[in-house]
C-alpha positions in Angstrom: -39.2 9.3 -28.2 -36.1 10.1 -26.8 -36.4 10.9 -23.1 -37.4 14.8 -21.4 -35.0 17.1 -20.4 -35.3 17.0 -16.9 -35.5 13.1 -16.8 -32.3 12.7 -18.3 -30.9 15.7 -15.4 -32.2 13.0 -13.5 -30.7 10.5 -14.7 -27.7 12.2 -15.2 -27.4 12.9 -11.4 -28.5 10.0 -10.2 -25.8 8.5 -12.2 -23.5 10.5 -10.3 -24.5 10.2 -7.0 -24.0 6.8 -7.7 -20.9 7.1 -9.0 -19.6 9.1 -6.3 -20.9 7.0 -3.6 -18.6 3.6 -5.5 -15.6 6.5 -4.2 -16.3 6.9 -0.7 -16.5 3.3 -0.2 -14.0 1.9 -2.7 -11.9 4.6 -3.8 -10.8 5.1 -7.2 -9.2 1.7 -6.8 -12.8 0.0 -7.1 -14.2 2.1 -9.8 -15.7 0.5 -12.2 -19.5 0.3 -14.5 -20.1 -3.0 -12.8 -20.0 -1.1 -9.4 -21.5 2.0 -10.1 -24.3 -0.2 -11.7 -25.1 -2.6 -9.0 -24.8 0.9 -6.7 -27.8 2.4 -9.0 -29.4 -1.3 -9.1 -29.4 -0.7 -13.1 -27.3 -2.7 -16.2 -24.1 -2.1 -17.3 -26.0 -1.7 -20.8 -27.8 1.5 -19.2 -24.2 3.2 -18.6 -23.3 2.7 -21.5 -24.5 5.7 -22.5 -22.9 8.4 -19.9 -19.7 6.5 -19.6 -18.9 4.7 -23.1 -15.7 3.5 -21.8 -13.7 2.9 -18.6 -11.8 6.6 -19.1 -15.1 8.4 -19.6 -16.2 7.4 -16.0 -12.8 8.3 -14.2 -12.8 11.8 -16.3 -16.3 12.4 -14.8 -15.6 11.3 -11.1 -12.8 13.4 -11.3 -14.8 16.5 -12.1 -17.4 15.0 -9.6 -14.8 14.6 -7.3 -13.5 18.6 -8.4 -17.0 19.7 -7.5 -17.9 18.0 -4.7 -14.0 19.9 -3.1 -15.6 23.3 -4.4 -19.3 23.0 -2.9 -18.1 21.9 0.0 -18.0 24.2 3.3 -15.0 26.2 4.6 -13.7 28.3 7.5 -13.8 31.7 7.4 -10.5 33.6 7.4 -10.4 36.4 10.5 -8.8 38.1 9.0 -6.4 38.4 5.4 -2.8 37.1 5.5 -1.2 35.5 7.2 -4.3 34.1 8.9 -6.8 33.8 5.8 -3.7 31.1 4.8 -3.9 29.0 7.8 -7.7 29.3 7.0 -6.8 27.6 3.7 -3.9 25.4 4.4 -6.2 24.0 7.5 -9.7 23.3 4.9 -7.4 21.1 3.3 -6.0 18.7 6.2 -8.1 15.6 7.2 -8.8 17.2 10.4 -12.7 15.9 11.0 -14.8 12.2 9.4 -15.1 14.0 6.4 -12.4 15.8 5.0 -10.5 12.6 6.1 -12.6 10.8 4.1 -12.6 12.9 1.0 -8.8 13.3 1.0 -8.5 9.6 0.7 -11.1 9.8 -2.2 -8.1 12.5 -3.7 -4.9 10.3 -2.2 -6.5 7.3 -4.6 -7.3 9.7 -7.8 -3.2 10.4 -7.7 -2.8 7.0 -9.0 -5.8 7.0 -11.9 -4.7 10.7 -12.9 -0.8 9.7 -13.5 -1.2 6.9 -15.4 -2.4 9.1 -18.2 -1.3 12.2 -19.5 -4.2 14.3 -20.3 -6.2 12.7 -17.0 -2.7 13.8 -15.1 -2.4 17.3 -17.0 -6.1 18.0 -16.2 -5.5 17.1 -12.4 -2.4 19.1 -12.6 -4.6 22.7 -14.0 -6.3 21.7 -10.1 -3.5 21.7 -8.4 -2.4 25.2 -10.0 -5.3 26.8 -9.5 -5.1 25.7 -6.1 -1.6 27.3 -5.7 -2.7 31.1 -7.4 -5.2 30.9 -4.6 -3.1 30.3 -2.0 -0.5 32.6 -3.7 -3.1 35.4 -3.1 -3.1 34.7 0.6 0.7 35.0 0.5 0.7 37.9 -1.2 -1.0 39.2 1.4 0.9 38.4 4.4 3.6 39.8 2.6 2.3 43.2 2.2 1.6 43.6 6.0 5.3 42.4 6.8 3.7 38.8 8.0 6.0 36.6 5.3 9.1 37.8 4.0 9.0 40.0 1.5 12.0 39.0 -0.5 10.7 35.4 -0.8 9.2 34.9 -4.2 5.6 34.1 -3.4 4.9 31.6 -6.0 7.8 29.4 -4.4 6.2 30.0 -0.5 2.4 29.1 -1.9 4.2 25.7 -3.7 6.0 24.9 -0.4 2.9 25.6 1.5 0.8 23.4 -0.9 3.4 20.8 -0.8 3.7 20.9 2.9 -0.7 20.6 3.7 -0.3 17.7 0.3 3.0 15.8 2.3 0.6 16.1 5.8 -2.7 15.1 4.4 -0.9 11.8 3.4 0.5 10.8 6.7 -2.6 11.6 8.2 -4.1 9.5 5.8 -1.6 6.3 6.5 -1.2 7.1 11.0 -4.5 8.8 12.1 -3.3 7.9 15.4 0.3 9.4 14.9 -1.9 12.8 13.5 -4.8 13.4 14.7 -6.3 16.6 14.6 -4.7 18.7 17.4 -1.1 17.4 16.2 -1.9 18.5 12.4 -3.3 22.0 12.9 0.1 22.1 15.7 3.1 21.4 13.0 0.8 23.9 10.6 1.1 26.7 12.5 4.8 25.9 14.0 5.2 25.8 10.4 3.7 29.7 9.4 5.7 30.7 12.5 8.8 29.9 11.3 8.0 31.5 7.5 6.6 34.8 9.8 9.6 34.6 11.9 11.9 35.0 9.0 10.1 38.2 8.3 12.1 40.8 9.1 10.3 43.1 11.9 10.3 46.6 12.0 12.7 47.3 14.7 15.4 44.7 12.3 18.2 47.1 11.6 19.1 47.5 8.2 21.1 45.2 5.9 25.2 46.0 5.7 25.4 48.5 3.0 21.7 49.2 2.4 21.9 52.8 3.0 
């Protein structure tokens, strides 16, 4: 007799929580059926019902990671435009022990995703959606005159994402050199550079524009 639906869903939640705990302590490099089974005090045979192979386990782990990232508490932007872009980028950076742990898991997932074209495509889609969200903030900042309107919105969003991810990597490898206050200062300096590139109302018109 198959288990009741409620029992099945509860077991799936238990498995997902066990996968997450392994990711937190060992990263994707240590994610195996044996490790998840040990975390649950269960047999690997039980887990084959959920993960027939290592690839299925990795895909589920990436889905759990993406969902955890989506559900995490986020800062509230004080205003739209550049302030909202800054807030979104602050949410990416490893400014707390919790966000540093989550970012370590993300970075450890890159090698796994790059080794499998299908998983890589799914990862690329996640980052594309992130750039799309950033593009909305960039476009609002351009309308407000906070960022240069002559720059391509998508390019500015990609640059912002790339800057934040680069800072994530540096901070994870050298946390003493990149404490939270320095990360924030570097982000603010980077945004200021772009903001200063936007022509202000007092700027003279470009030659030949009349």
